[in-house]
C-alpha positions in Angstrom: 31.3 26.0 104.6 34.9 25.5 103.5 37.5 23.5 105.1 39.8 25.7 106.9 43.3 24.6 105.6 44.8 25.7 102.3 48.0 24.5 100.5 50.8 27.2 100.3 53.1 27.1 97.3 56.5 25.8 98.3 59.7 25.2 96.5 63.1 24.1 97.5 64.4 27.5 97.2 63.9 30.3 99.9 62.7 33.5 98.4 63.0 37.0 99.6 59.7 38.1 98.2 57.0 36.0 96.2 56.5 38.7 93.7 58.9 41.3 92.4 57.4 44.2 90.4 59.7 46.4 88.4 57.8 49.6 87.6 55.5 51.7 89.7 53.1 53.3 87.2 49.4 52.5 87.3 50.0 48.9 86.1 52.5 48.1 88.7 50.5 49.9 91.6 47.3 48.2 90.7 49.0 44.6 90.5 50.8 45.3 93.9 47.4 46.4 95.5 45.4 43.5 94.1 48.3 40.9 95.2 48.8 42.3 98.6 44.9 42.4 99.3 45.1 38.6 98.3 47.6 38.1 101.2 50.6 37.8 98.7 53.7 39.9 99.6 55.2 42.0 97.0 58.1 44.3 96.4 57.7 47.2 94.0 60.5 49.1 92.6 61.0 52.1 90.2 64.1 53.3 88.7 63.0 57.0 88.7 64.4 59.0 91.7 61.1 60.8 92.1 57.4 60.5 91.2 56.9 62.1 87.7 54.3 64.9 87.5 51.9 65.1 84.6 48.6 64.5 83.1 49.6 61.2 81.3 46.8 58.6 81.3 44.2 61.2 82.5 41.0 59.5 80.8 39.8 56.9 83.2 37.2 54.8 81.5 34.1 53.3 83.3 35.6 49.7 83.2 38.7 51.0 85.1 36.5 52.8 87.6 34.8 49.5 88.3 38.2 47.9 89.0 39.0 50.7 91.4 35.6 49.9 93.1 36.7 46.3 93.6 40.1 47.5 95.0 38.4 50.0 97.3 39.9 53.1 95.9 37.1 54.5 93.6 35.8 57.0 96.2 39.2 58.6 96.4 39.6 58.7 92.6 36.0 60.4 92.1 36.7 62.9 94.8 39.8 64.1 93.1 38.7 63.7 89.4 36.6 65.9 87.2 33.9 65.2 84.6 35.6 65.5 81.1 34.1 68.2 78.8 31.7 66.6 76.6 32.0 69.0 73.6 34.9 70.1 71.5 34.8 73.7 70.2 36.8 74.5 67.0 37.7 78.3 66.4 37.9 80.3 63.4 41.2 81.7 62.2 42.4 84.4 62.1 40.9 85.8 65.3 40.7 82.6 67.4 37.7 83.7 69.4 34.6 82.9 67.3 33.6 79.2 67.3 33.6 77.6 63.9 31.7 74.6 65.3 30.8 72.9 68.7 30.3 69.2 68.4 29.8 66.5 71.1 32.8 64.4 71.6 31.8 62.1 74.6 28.7 60.0 74.7 27.1 60.7 78.1 25.0 57.7 79.4 22.7 57.7 82.3 23.5 55.2 85.0 21.6 52.0 85.0 21.2 49.1 87.6 23.7 46.9 85.6 26.1 49.9 84.9 26.1 52.3 87.8 29.3 54.1 86.6 28.6 54.6 82.8 30.9 57.5 82.1 34.5 58.1 82.6 36.4 60.9 84.4 39.7 62.8 83.9 42.4 62.7 86.5 46.1 63.3 85.8 48.2 60.1 86.4 50.2 62.1 88.9 47.2 62.1 91.2 45.7 58.7 90.5 49.2 57.1 91.3 49.4 59.0 94.5 45.9 57.7 95.6 47.0 54.1 94.6 50.2 54.6 96.7 48.3 55.8 99.8 46.2 52.6 99.6 49.2 50.5 99.2 50.7 52.2 102.4 47.8 50.8 104.3 49.3 47.4 103.8 52.8 48.7 104.8 53.9 48.6 101.2 55.7 51.4 99.6 57.5 52.1 96.2 61.3 51.9 96.4 62.3 54.9 94.2 65.8 55.1 92.4 65.8 51.2 92.4 66.1 49.7 88.9 66.1 46.1 87.6 69.4 45.5 86.0 69.2 41.8 85.0 67.7 38.4 86.1 68.0 34.7 85.6 65.1 32.3 85.4 65.1 28.9 87.2 62.6 26.0 87.2 60.9 27.3 90.4 62.2 30.8 91.1 63.7 34.0 89.5 67.0 35.6 90.6 66.9 39.4 90.0 69.7 41.8 90.2 68.7 45.4 91.2 70.6 48.6 91.5 69.7 51.4 94.1 71.2 54.7 93.6 71.8 57.2 96.6 73.2 60.2 94.9 76.2 59.0 92.9 76.5 55.8 94.9 75.1 52.6 93.4 74.4 49.5 95.6 73.7 46.3 94.0 71.3 43.7 95.5 70.2 40.1 94.5 66.6 39.3 95.1 65.1 35.8 94.7 61.4 35.6 93.9 58.9 33.1 92.6 57.8 35.6 89.9 58.8 38.9 88.2 56.4 41.2 86.6 57.8 44.1 84.4 55.6 47.2 84.4 58.5 49.3 83.5 57.3 51.0 80.4 58.1 50.8 76.7 61.8 51.3 77.3 61.9 48.9 80.4 64.5 46.2 80.5 62.0 43.2 81.5 60.6 42.7 78.0 64.1 42.8 76.5 65.6 40.4 79.0 62.6 38.1 78.5 63.5 38.0 74.8 60.1 39.2 73.6 59.6 41.2 70.5 58.2 44.7 70.3 56.9 45.1 66.7 55.3 48.3 65.4 56.3 51.8 64.3 57.3 55.2 65.9 55.6 58.2 64.1 57.8 61.0 63.0 55.7 63.8 64.3 56.7 65.4 67.4 54.0 66.7 69.8 54.7 69.1 72.9 52.4 68.4 75.8 52.3 70.6 78.9 50.2 71.7 81.7 49.8 75.5 82.2 47.8 78.0 84.2 45.4 79.9 81.9 43.1 82.7 82.8 40.1 83.7 80.7 39.4 80.4 79.1 36.2 78.5 79.5 36.5 75.0 81.2 33.5 73.6 79.7 35.2 72.5 76.4 38.0 70.9 74.6 39.4 73.9 72.8 40.9 73.4 69.3 42.6 75.7 66.8 44.3 74.8 63.4 45.3 71.5 62.1 48.2 69.1 61.8 49.3 70.3 58.3 50.1 73.8 59.8 49.9 74.6 63.5 47.6 72.8 65.9 46.8 73.5 69.5 44.4 71.7 71.8 43.6 72.9 75.3 41.4 71.3 77.9 40.9 71.6 81.7 42.6 69.5 84.3 41.5 68.7 87.8 44.1 71.2 89.2 42.5 74.8 89.6 43.1 77.1 86.7 45.4 74.5 85.0 45.0 73.3 81.4 46.5 70.5 79.5 48.0 71.9 76.2 49.0 70.0 73.1 51.0 71.7 70.5 51.5 69.9 67.0 51.9 70.2 63.3 54.8 72.4 62.1 56.4 73.1 65.4 60.1 73.3 66.4 60.1 70.9 69.2 63.6 71.6 70.3 63.0 75.3 70.5 59.8 74.7 72.5 61.6 72.5 74.9 63.8 75.6 75.8 61.0 76.8 78.2 57.8 78.6 79.1 58.2 81.7 76.9 58.6 79.6 73.6 55.6 77.7 74.6 53.5 80.8 75.2 54.7 82.3 71.9 53.6 79.1 70.1 50.2 79.0 71.8 49.5 82.7 70.9 50.6 81.9 67.3 48.4 78.8 67.1 45.4 80.4 68.7 45.7 84.0 67.6 44.4 84.8 71.2 46.1 87.8 72.8 43.5 88.0 75.6 44.6 84.8 77.4 46.6 85.3 80.5 49.2 82.5 81.6 50.6 81.6 84.8 52.9 78.8 86.0 54.2 76.2 83.6 53.7 73.0 85.7 55.5 70.6 83.4 56.2 69.9 79.7 57.3 67.0 77.6 58.1 66.0 74.1 55.8 63.2 72.9 55.8 61.0 69.6 53.3 58.3 68.9 54.8 54.8 69.3 52.4 51.9 68.2 54.0 48.6 69.2 53.1 45.4 71.2 54.9 42.5 72.4 54.3 39.1 70.7 53.3 37.5 74.1 53.1 38.9 77.8 55.0 35.9 79.6 58.2 33.9 79.2 58.6 31.4 82.1 58.1 33.1 85.5 58.5 36.4 84.0 55.6 38.7 82.8 55.1 42.1 81.4 52.0 44.4 81.7 51.1 47.9 80.7 53.4 50.0 78.6 56.1 47.3 78.9 53.7 45.1 76.8 52.1 47.8 74.5 52.4 51.4 73.6 50.3 53.5 71.5 49.0 57.1 70.7 46.7 58.6 73.6 43.9 59.1 71.1 40.8 57.4 72.5 42.1 57.3 76.1 42.7 53.6 76.2 46.3 53.4 77.6 46.1 53.7 81.3 42.9 51.7 81.2 44.3 48.8 79.2 47.3 48.7 81.6 45.2 48.5 84.6 43.1 45.5 83.1 46.3 43.7 82.3 47.3 43.9 85.9 44.0 43.0 87.3 43.7 40.0 84.9 47.1 38.8 86.1 46.9 39.4 89.8 44.3 36.8 90.7 46.0 34.1 88.8 49.4 34.9 90.3 47.6 34.8 93.7 46.1 31.4 93.2 49.4 29.9 91.9 51.3 31.5 94.8 48.9 30.1 97.3 49.2 26.7 95.9 45.5 26.6 94.8 46.3 26.7 91.1 48.8 25.0 88.6 51.2 27.4 87.0 49.4 26.5 83.8 46.8 29.0 84.7 49.1 31.9 84.2 49.2 31.0 80.4 45.7 32.4 80.2 47.1 35.9 80.8 48.6 36.2 77.4 45.7 34.1 76.0 43.1 36.6 77.2 44.8 39.9 77.1 46.8 39.7 73.8 43.7 39.8 71.4 42.2 42.7 73.5 45.4 44.7 73.2 45.5 44.1 69.5 42.0 45.4 69.1 42.8 48.5 71.2 45.8 49.4 69.3 43.7 49.0 66.0 41.0 51.5 67.7 43.6 54.1 68.8 45.5 54.1 65.7 42.4 54.6 63.5 41.7 57.7 65.6 45.2 59.0 65.4 45.2 58.6 61.4 42.0 60.5 61.2 43.4 63.3 63.5 46.7 63.6 61.6 44.6 64.1 58.3 41.5 66.3 59.8 41.1 70.0 59.0 38.8 72.4 61.0 36.4 72.4 58.0 36.0 68.6 58.0 32.3 67.5 58.1 33.4 63.9 59.1 34.3 63.9 62.7 35.9 60.4 62.6 39.0 61.8 64.4 37.0 63.0 67.5 34.1 60.3 67.6 34.4 58.6 71.0 31.9 55.7 70.9 30.8 53.6 73.7 33.4 50.8 72.9 36.1 52.9 74.2 34.4 52.8 77.6 35.7 49.2 77.6 32.6 47.8 79.1 32.2 45.4 76.2 35.8 44.1 76.6 35.4 40.3 76.9 37.2 36.8 77.0 34.3 34.7 75.5 37.0 32.5 73.7 39.2 31.9 76.8 40.1 28.2 77.4 39.0 28.5 81.2 35.5 30.0 80.7 32.6 27.7 80.9 29.3 28.6 79.2 26.4 26.1 79.5 24.0 28.3 77.5 26.2 29.2 74.7 25.7 26.9 71.7 29.4 26.7 71.0 32.4 28.6 72.4 34.3 30.7 69.9 37.5 29.0 68.6 39.0 32.4 68.0 38.8 35.8 69.5 36.0 37.9 67.9 34.6 41.2 68.7 36.7 41.4 71.8 35.7 45.0 72.5 32.1 43.9 72.5 30.2 46.9 71.5 26.4 47.5 71.1 25.8 43.8 70.0 23.0 42.9 72.5 22.1 39.4 73.3 22.5 37.4 76.3 25.3 37.7 78.9 28.0 35.1 78.2 30.9 33.6 80.2 33.8 35.8 79.6 31.8 39.0 79.6 32.1 41.7 82.2 30.0 40.9 85.3 27.1 43.5 85.5 26.0 45.1 88.7 22.6 44.5 90.5 21.3 46.8 93.2 18.2 46.0 95.4 19.2 42.8 96.9 17.6 42.5 100.3 19.9 40.3 102.5 18.4 37.7 104.7 21.5 37.1 106.5 22.1 38.6 109.9 19.6 40.7 112.1 18.8 43.4 109.6 17.4 43.1 106.1 20.3 45.1 104.6 20.2 46.3 101.0 23.0 45.2 98.8 24.4 45.4 95.3 26.6 42.9 93.6 29.4 45.5 93.2 29.4 45.7 96.9 30.0 42.0 97.1 32.4 41.4 94.1 36.2 41.6 95.3 39.6 40.7 93.9 40.4 38.2 96.6 37.8 35.5 95.9 35.5 34.1 93.2 31.8 35.0 93.9 29.4 32.1 93.1 25.9 33.2 92.4 23.2 30.7 92.9 20.0 31.8 91.4 17.1 29.7 92.3 13.6 29.6 93.8 14.2 26.3 95.6 17.2 26.1 97.9 17.2 22.5 97.9 18.1 22.5 94.2 21.4 24.0 95.2 22.4 21.7 98.0 24.6 19.5 95.8 26.4 22.7 94.6 26.9 23.8 98.1 28.3 20.5 99.0 30.8 20.6 96.1 32.0 24.1 97.1 33.0 22.8 100.6 36.1 21.2 98.9 37.5 24.5 98.2 39.8 26.5 100.7 38.4 29.0 103.2 38.3 32.4 101.6 38.6 31.2 97.9 34.9 31.5 97.2 31.9 33.7 98.4 28.5 32.1 97.8 25.5 34.1 97.3 22.0 32.5 97.3 19.7 34.6 95.1 15.9 34.1 95.2 13.6 35.8 92.8 11.6 39.0 93.6 8.4 37.3 94.3 9.7 35.0 96.9 7.2 35.1 99.9 9.2 33.1 102.4 13.0 33.4 102.4 15.3 32.3 105.2 18.9 32.4 105.3 20.7 29.5 103.8 23.2 28.2 106.5 25.7 26.7 103.9 25.8 30.0 101.9 27.8 33.1 102.8 25.1 35.6 101.8 21.4 35.0 101.1 19.4 37.7 99.3 16.1 38.3 97.6 16.3 40.1 94.3 13.5 42.4 95.3 13.7 44.7 92.2 14.6 41.9 89.8 17.8 43.5 88.4 20.1 40.5 89.3 17.9 37.9 87.6 17.3 40.3 84.5 21.1 41.3 84.2 22.2 37.7 84.2 19.5 36.4 81.9 18.3 33.9 84.4 14.7 32.4 84.8 13.4 31.6 88.2 12.1 28.4 86.7 15.7 27.0 86.0 18.4 27.1 88.8 21.4 28.7 87.4 24.9 29.1 88.8 27.2 32.0 87.7 30.7 32.1 89.0 32.4 35.6 89.0 36.2 35.8 88.7 38.2 38.0 91.1 38.7 40.4 88.2 34.8 41.0 87.6 34.6 38.6 84.7 32.0 36.0 84.4 33.8 32.8 84.5 31.1 30.3 84.3 27.3 30.3 83.4 26.1 26.6 84.3 23.1 24.6 85.4 24.4 22.1 87.7 27.3 20.7 89.7 29.2 19.0 86.6 29.2 22.3 84.8 30.6 24.3 87.9 33.2 21.5 88.5 34.6 21.8 85.0 35.2 25.6 85.6 36.5 25.3 89.2 38.7 22.3 88.6 40.3 24.2 85.6 41.0 27.2 87.7 41.7 25.6 91.0 43.7 23.0 89.3 46.1 22.3 92.4 43.2 21.6 94.8 
């Protein structure tokens, strides 16, 4: 259905690699994986000489699990992860054994057709990063450890980066020419600084000691809490590693003394919990942590970008950090891919900051509100604001309804400013800019077998999915004709007939023809069989357009595929 040729971005400058990624945490790895699946070569470097252990970023929210599904890694993540405890148990002191109260902390939702993964999981960043690296290796791409970005210069059509490789005490410098540079190198990374971006916010004075320790004799079904921040506070929760628990010590602690090693940590745990019955094994790792709450003024300057902690840092309360970082990269990846392939103007890249900056500002507000409540809470509080984890934190409501590139034919007016960017329980019809819901029970009419599909099995980060909802295929012929203008592989078309369709034959011009036998697709997308509707799903799983004819679809596609 598509013309086979496609334009490739060319410049007068020969490049060593199209995209250089500095930083190999979750943001960098997801960006690399999404780009390489799009056929865009990358080079990913990290200044650390070894992969860092630890439970940082252990809360993986449902929206992120959906992204991992698009990337083909979710099965490996779920196989290694654990379900987080849904209750927190606060203990009476002294004694430390008798519960003062046991309260739900995590909202558990039953799976639905539109949201098959409604609950998050816990998996330490050490393990989630290893899974992402293993999938990158399938494309012959690996992280270059001990390799730091030192400096770079931007030019009209390329970036010249200077990197330093350390081999023991020997440093080797290298110059790398690339089309784009993305810094996923953390809050202290050089990319943001060299781009001249600000990083406004605050650093809290309170020190916290976080660690992972083997503990025997403690139930793994709860978040266990003793004390409060004004005196001595201890929180212990299970990890995916057998017998290991994540431990947070805070309040009136001597962090320098605690940093001396295992015995000081165990003394403080016993003092905070008043528990002498617990048995301790190996200390896996420990780290001093302070709450930094900062974000950059924008996420791009020229051909340089930042994502993840390089763009925003905050407290871990609410479990939003890794998830927001992954969404940064997934938003940026498809746009970089279209520009690199010559299918989109570089102006498309401006929508990265336009879309992500308001979401990150809202996320910082949410996580900081939880942090403030935690720092002032006491065990006797009847107000559980410090521990309430409402559904917004699952990030399923994060949206870009105000974005300049989304087109919504059934919205009375596009919002002029970002509003309610985390969504929440607002109800109402699906809008362009929202998360694209799933729909199972689609019976494929393509091929010899009537295969059962779901939309989440179709959506991928390497193409737009164009859903054509209709009871009459002839109504979609002008649309299919228009779609032939676009390069092979850039779009996947799905002709969807309503559930009561008696005779449905494959539409030769569509990639997939299905009958919505259970009605979930028409319902989730708010579509009536009486009005043919076109829904374009972006490669990042966001609804790009909801329109009713060729003109509306052209308005969206011409803005995105602006170099075609």
